[in-house]
N, C-alpha and C positions, 0 to 999 in steps of 0.2 A: 909545709903546716908542722908544730912540733909542738908535743905534748911531755911533760918535763915533771917528773913527781916534784913537791916541795917540801923544804926539809922540814925537820921536827920538832925543830927549834923554836918555831913559830910563838911569839909571846903573845900573852896574856895578858892584859893588870886591868886591874876594878876603880869606876869610877868612885866618886863622892857621891851624898844623895845630897848635889844642890840641886836637882832639877837638873774583655774582649771577645773575642766569642764567648761568654760566661755560660756556662751551661751548669745548674744544681741538678742535684739528685732529685728526684722529682718527689720524695718522700718529705715530709714536712710533720713539724709537734702535728698537726690534724689528723693526717696519715696516717700517723704509728700507732694510732691506738683510736681516733674516734669509731665511735658506735652512735648509731640514734637511737641515743636514749637521755629520756625529758630530767631538765634537771628541779630538782625541791625545790618546790615553790618556797617562797619563804613563810613563816608561820604568820597564820593569821594576813596569806596577803588579799588582796582582795582583788574584783577585776581592772584594769585599764583598758584603755582607749587608745587609737595611735591614729592620726589623722596625716593624712597624706597626698600629694602630687607627683605623677610618672610624667617626664614629657622626654623625647626625643628630639632632636635637632631643634630645639626650643618648642616642640609641639606636643600640646597631651597625648597620648600612646591611651587612644582609647581602649576596652578591652583586653588590656592589659593584664595578666595575671598577677596579682603580687602576694610573697607571702614572709611575713615576719619568723624571722628565724631567732633560737637562741645557740648559745656556742659556748663550752664548760669545758671542762676539764675530763668529763665524762662520754661529748661526742656533741652533734647536733641536734635538731629538734626542729620540727617546726610547730611552730605557739598558736596560729590563725592563717588566716588568707582569704583577698578581696579579690572580686575584677573591678577595674578603673573604668569611671562612668566617661560621659563626651568631653567632659573638662582635664579628665587624668584623675581625677580627687580619688581618693580611696578611703576606708575606715575599718578598721581591724579592731574588736574585744579580744581581750587577753589577759591573763590569769602572770603577774608577772615574776617571774624564776629570780632563784637566790643567787645571786651571784652571778659570773658569765659576763657574755657579751648579748647585745641585743642587734640584728642589722635582717635590713628588709632586702628584698631582690624581687623584680619583676622582669616577665619573661615577654614580648611581645607575641602575638598571634601571630601578625604578617610578618614580621622578620625571625625568623626561626633560630638566626643566630643572634640576635641585642639579647643580652640579660644587663639589668642593670643592677646595681647597688648601692645600700647606702648606711652607715652605722646610726644606731635610734641611741646606742647608749653600754653603760657597761655601770655592774657592779661593783661592791668592795671588794678588795685583794688587791689594788694595784698603789699605786704613789699619788693616784689624786683620783678625789674624792667622787663617789658613784654619782652617775650621769643619766638619768635618762631624759628623751625628748618628750613630748606630746605630741607635735608635727615635725615631719620630716619630707622632703625633697630628694626623691629618686630621679639623677637623670644622669650624665657622660660625667661633669664634674666629680660626684659624689662616687662616682664604679670607679676611677682612677685614685681617690683619695682613698677608702676603704679596701680596695684590691693591694695597694701600696703594703698600707700601714698594718694591716692582715696579712699579708706574704708570706711569713714564717708559719704559719695558723692556718691555712687555705688548701683544700684538696677539694678533687669530684664528690666527696662529700659531706662539704660545708666547711663553718669557722670550727676551732676547737682545739684546747689544750689548754696548759695547764697557769695558774695565778702567779706570778703578779704579771708575768710577759703578757698574757692574752688581754687584760684588761687596761695597760700599758698602750698595749701598741692601738688599740682601739680610740683611747683616748689623746692618740697620735694623728689619728686621720681627721680630728677636727682641725688640727692645726694644717690640712691642704684644703678643706672644704666646709663649710658650715653644713652640717645634714637638713637644720633647720631651713636656710634660705635657699642651698643649692649650690651660692657664692663661694668664691676661694676664699680661702680661709685667712684670719686677720696678719699672720706672720707672714706670709708672701703677700701682703697688699700692701702693709703699711712699714717692710723694709725695703728699699733700692737695691738691697745687697741679694736680695730674695728672686728678684727680678728675672731673673734666665731659669729659675725652679718655676717659676709662675707660668712662661710662657711656653717651656717645656711640659707641663700639669695641661695646658690650654692644649695643647696640640696632638698630645695624648687623648685629651677628651675629644678632639672630630677627627681621632680616628673613627674612636667608637660609633660618634654621631653617624658617619656612614654607612651602619647597619640598618639605620634607623630610615636612611631615605635614598639608600645607593647599592641594590644589590651585588653589583658587579665591582665596586671598593669592597664592600664589605668584603667579597671573598678575598679578595686582593690584599686587605689588611688580614685576612684568615694564614691567608699563602706568605707572606712578609713575616709574620711572628713564629712561625713555625723555625724552632732551630733544627740548624742542622742535625741529621737523624734522629730526631725528637718526634714525638706527638702533634698532630695536627691539631691545634687547640679546637673546643667542642663551642667556641661561643665569646662573646668582647672578653667576657671577666676571665676565661680560660689565657684571651690572646694580650690580657693586660699583664696579668699574674708571668707568661710568659716573659713580656720583656721587663719583671723586674728580676725575675732568675738568670736572665740572658740581657742586663742593658748594652752591649755591641750591638744591638740584633739590627742589621738594615736598617743602619741612622739615615743614610742618605734616600733610599726611597720610599721608607715611609713618612718622612720629611714632606719627600713630594708628594706623596699621596694626600698626606694632611693637607696643603694648600687647597685641596679640592674640596674643605669643609666648611666653612666661614663661622661657624655657630660658635667659638670663643673665639676670645681673641684680652690681650694680643697675645699673637703665637709666634713659635719663633720662623725666623724669617732667614736659615739657614739650617742644612743638619746639624744637629747636636754631635759633641764626643760619645754620649752615650745617653741611655736614658736615665739615669742616676737622677731621681727628686732629692738634692739639699738644701738643707734647710738651714739659717743662722738664725739663733736662739739668744738674741741679748737678756739681759738682769740687772741690776745694780751691784754696780764693783767688780762685775766678770770681764776684766781688762789684762790683757795678755796673761791668760791662763798657760799653767806648764802641764799642768796632770789631771785627769781626771779618774774618778773611781764610784764606782755604781755601791750604791745599801742592798740589803737585801727588799727593800720596797720599789726600786729601782730607779731613787731621787740620782743624780748623779752632781756631785760633790769634784768641786775643782781649785788648787791653787792659784793662786793671780798673783806673780811678780811687781806690779807695779799697778799705782791710784792710775784712775784712768786720766789719759792727756799729759804724765807726767814720768819718767823714771825713779819715781820716789817709791822707795821700798813698799808693797801694799800689808796693810793691817788685817788683813780680813782673808777667810775662804767663805766659799761662797757654795750652795745647792739649790739646785734645783730640778723642779717634777719635770716626768719626760712631756710636757709641753711646753716646757720653758721657762716657767712660772719661778720665782724664789721662794722657798718654804725654808721653815724651820729656823726661822727669822734671820735669814742670808738678805745681806753678807753678815758674816758672825765675824767678833772682832775679839781680842782675849786671847788669854791664853799663852803668850808669846809669837805671837806672828809676827815677821817683818820681813816680806818679802817670800810667798812659795814658791820655790823653783820648781822640779821638779821631783816630788814624792808626795804619797796618798798612798792611803792602803788601810782598809781595816777589820778588825780584830774582830773578833767568836763572841765578842758580846753586845758588836757593830758597833765600837767605838772609832773613832776616825781618828788617824795618825798621819801626821802633814808636818815636814821638816819644815822649820823656820830659817832660809838659807841666811837673810841678811841680820837675824838674831843668835845665830849660829848655838841653834836651840831645837827642840821638839816641840810639838803644841800638841794636845789632844783635845777631841770634843764626844759629846756624850752624842748618841744614835737620836735624841734631838733637838742636838745642835748645840750643848751647853759645853762652855771651853773645862775642861779638868786639868788642865798642866794651872801650872803657876803660871803669873802674871809677866813672866821675863822667862816662859818654857823653860823645858829640863836641859840642861846643859850636861847631866851626867855622860861617862865617857868622854869627855875632851872634846866636844861636838868642835867641828871647825867648818862651816859651808855642808852642810848635810844635805842629801841629794834622796838618791833612791831609797824608799822603805818598803819593805813585806813583812807578811806574818807568815809565822810556821805551822806547822800541825798543833804544837803542840803551846800556844798563844805568845812564843817568843818574839822579840818587835826586831829585825835586823833592820841598821840603818848603813848609806854608802856614806862614810862620812872622807868627801872627798876632798880637801886640805889637810886635813888631822895628820898627825901631832902636829900641836904646835911648837911652832920655831921649827917645823921638818914639812917647809909646804912641797907639794909636788906628788911627797910620799901617800898621804891617805891611810884610812882605815877604814874597819866594818867596827861598829859597836852595835851589839846585840845586848838589848833591856830584856834579861830572863824572864815569861810569864807576863812582863809588860810591866817588869819594876823597876824604872831607875832608876833607883838607888843601889841595885846591884848589877850595876854595868858591867859588863865585859867588854874590852876594847881588844880586839885581833887586830895585832900588825901582820907582814909579812912582803919580803923583798918586789914578791910580782906585784903589790898594789902601787899602781902612779892614776894619779884621783881617782879613786873607784865614783863609779856614776851610777849607773840600775842595779838593782838586787832582788832576785823571784825566788821564789822556792820548788826546788822537785816535787816528785812523789816519796823520794824517798826522804823528806826532811831539809836535804841540801841545800844549802844556798850558792846560787851563783851570781857573780857580782861582775860587768863590764869596769872596766880600765881605761879608760880615755887617753890618757897620758899630757890632756887641755883641762883650761878651767871652763868652767860652764862660759864666764865671758869669753874668753879666749875661742871657744867653739865658733859662738854667736857670731863673734867679729872675726875672724880669724879669712887671711885669705884661704887659696888651696896652696901646704904645703906638700912635698912633694912623698914624706914619708915623715909622718905622726907615728906611726905604730899604734899598737893597743893590743889588747889579749882579755883573756876569761878567766877568773881566777871560777874556782867549788872549792867549797868550807860545806866541811861535813858539819852533821850534828850534834859533834862534839865541841864545834867551835875551834877545830883543829881544819886548816888548806890542807887539800887532798890531792889537787892539780890545778895547772895554770896550763892553758890552751893559748899558743899566737899564732898565727899568719899575715899573709901577705896581708890580705881581703881586712884583715885589723887593722881599719886606720882612724883612729878616735870614733871607737866604737861606744855606741850611747844607748838606745833602749833596745829591750829584748822583751821576746815572748818563748814559752813553755810550748809545746804543744803536749795531747794529749798521751803521748806515748815516750814523755820529756825530751824532747828534742829542744835542743836552743835557736833559736831565730833571732840572731846579731843586725842590729843596723851600722853601717859604720859610715859616720856622716862624709869621710872625704874619701873614698873610695867608693863610694856611689852601690856601694853592697851590701846583701845581706847573705851572714854568712851561719850554712846551717851546720849547726855540734850536737854530735849525738850523745846521748846520756855518759857516755864514758872519754867525751873528753877530745874527741877526734873532729875530725873536720869531715862533715858529707857531703859538703857542696858549697861551693861558692856563687852566688846569683846575680848577677850584674844588674844596678838597671843604671840610664840616662844618668849621669856623672851632676847636672844641674839639679836634681831630683834632691840631692845631699838628705837622706833618710834620718829621721831620725827617730824615732820610735815603732814598734810592731808590738801586732794584736792577733790573735788566732783566737776563729771560731767555731761555733760547735761543729765542725765537720773538720777541724784542722786547718782550713783554707788560711794564708796567709794575709796579713791588714798592717801598710806600711804607710806612716805618715812622711809626708815629703817636705821639708824645711825650703829649701831651695826654691820647686818650682809650685807650691803651693796642691801639693796632690795627695790622693790615696790612692796606690798604688797593691792590685790585689794578686797575690802569687797563690798556685796550686800547692798544697803542702800534702803529708804524707798519707792521708787517704785520695787516692787519684780516681778514687768512686766519685769523690765528690767536683771531678773535675771533668771538662770537656773528655772526648776519645782522646785520644794521643796526649795526654799531660802528662806532665811526672809533675815530681818536686821541683818547685823553683820556677814552673813555667807561669810566665807574668798572661794571667786571666780579662785583666783590663786593658784599656789603652797602652800602647806603649807608654806618653810620658803619664799615665796615671789618670786616674777620674778627677776632671778639674774644675770648677765650678766659680761663678764673679762672690757667689758668697764664702769660697776658701781661700785664707789666708795663708800665711807661712805657720805651718805647725812641727807641735812638738809632741805631741798625745793622739795616740786610735787607742778608743778601748770599745769594745760590742756589749752591748745590754741584753737581758732576759727577752727582749720583744723582740730582736733582731735586725737589730738600728744601729751603725756603725757612728763610733761622736770622734769628733775632731776637736782639738782645740789649737783659734787662732795664737798665736802668740806672737808674731808680731805682724803689720799691717805693709810696713816699709822697710828696708833694710837701709836704706842713706836717706835722713840720718835714720836711726831707728827708732822705731817708730812702735809701739802695742799694740795689737791685733785686738778685736772687738767679738766678745762670745763664745760658743759655743755653734758647730757646725752637724747636724745629726744629716746621717745619710737612710732614708728611711727602706727599709725592710730590706737591705744591701747583703746581710748575713745571716749566719745560722746563731740561734740563739746559745748563749750559756748564762751557766747559773752566776747570781752575784750575790755575794762579793767572790771572786777567783777562790777556788774550797782548795790549794792553790790552783792547780792545774784544769783547764778548759773543761768543762761538765755541762755538756746539752740535760736540758731539763726536760723532766718525763710524764705523760698524763699518764703513765703505767703502775704507779704507787702511792701513794697517802702523801708524802715528800715529792715535792716533783725535784729538789734538789738537796744534794748531801749535805748534812749537820757538820 
């Protein structure tokens, strides 16, 4: 590793106004500050009624104690309770609270470890319009769905946490299971790419069903779901929650145990790689997506390389809500978009900035989806094939200009729009620049930039060179480069992320490594992945754990970060916590992006579906409940939402 200071002669010029055995810390958002406090009812709220049915292993659970609960940022509280009759039916009359989520829990008198759960609805505050059911089914499938979706808001005192993550998490549960019917959600049954997840969820539901029929099998489930050195689950909800938090826990033995139950089909016929539930969500024009960003409500924006079924540049950016539905008029055209490659950032006003790779321009959209840039985009700063984009603390827009300057291919530059004003563009050049790719801002307002040494197209289509090289440049808030980091591990470095301590975690495409770089630019560690992973992008969650998107083997790898308390005993920075070749699923294609939302889901972008011939990927994939939530949009370092203050995230 070598860190060299950069010369003070850095030029600037102005453009014109032309436009594994994973174990998470048991503390959750809910446990941090949950207290049994009643959410205030909506002004003038009337009595509401909930009817439902409780079943176990497909049969009514007579005598079950059913409790309707409300969860909010203030804590969890009981709204009403009932006893299921001979048909498993119940009715609860309650006063609907303002905001938060509603869920039902059912405990069997005969099977003391059997606890079932179902989401009833959620109030305003998230990206999805509020929804409350009047009829609900409570069974093993809804238990798995609710537990996975609300995993980062669940503790032994109930479900609680801040908006919008809590409400969006509840909405996500409807994709896994319909709480009205108790059957799998539409994304799982309507998309063959989600067949593996459908079978995995059914297998988990069959495991829960053992506690309704087989005490010995139930006891075995509890034992197998107990992580090494961890606490024994008290009931089936806690057992499922443990598998969300420890997705590599006992896959062989648990799957073998599940085969003794036949309530839910189709189920897995072989042991899974992990217990991760990955759901592909498709929407119009979400094709060959390159980059993802979440807005303050939790909507997921994506840049898209190509038009569906072609290699023609896409004129759209797309927006999906947390359940995958197109919103804000998506797909959104105009503003100069022509093939959004690998850039997307949201500024302090909620506006979205997306580089138009094919248009050599920047596009901008309002938080409601209206194009704000001219029809050809903004080209100020001599943009040529712009890639990564970031917003700093002062509202400056930083752009990795991968091919500029014009007439100097391979050099590249970094362009800044001060306070978001293209007419005042500053173009930064330096001899360390070589196809700048990604840019991120640290807590000191400095911009970190990866130099990939190859063009975007060359990276995706090249073979494996022996020594392509690469580097990371740090630029000060005054727009002057400070230092450049080189290391043998940096072979075509692409996406990266900064953790809460300001360390950079850089994915190098050809070395198969994630290089950890300290805030002073020195290399802290080189963490090797199997070379077939070809890592492309990195995200850091609210406990500083590191998520890596693999383009080569279509995988998501999880590494322990600098917070060893969030990792299993004995793990340290760089320890692989996922299976050796990452979390894999039929829904996951060749990936170029991974991001964490405020509900604790990891989202990835299916950029390609086939390597030969190059074929675009379809949709985004959500790994439900696997990560620790982060505030969105990034602020710029990852911060965990809190219920302890009036505002859950920094402004």
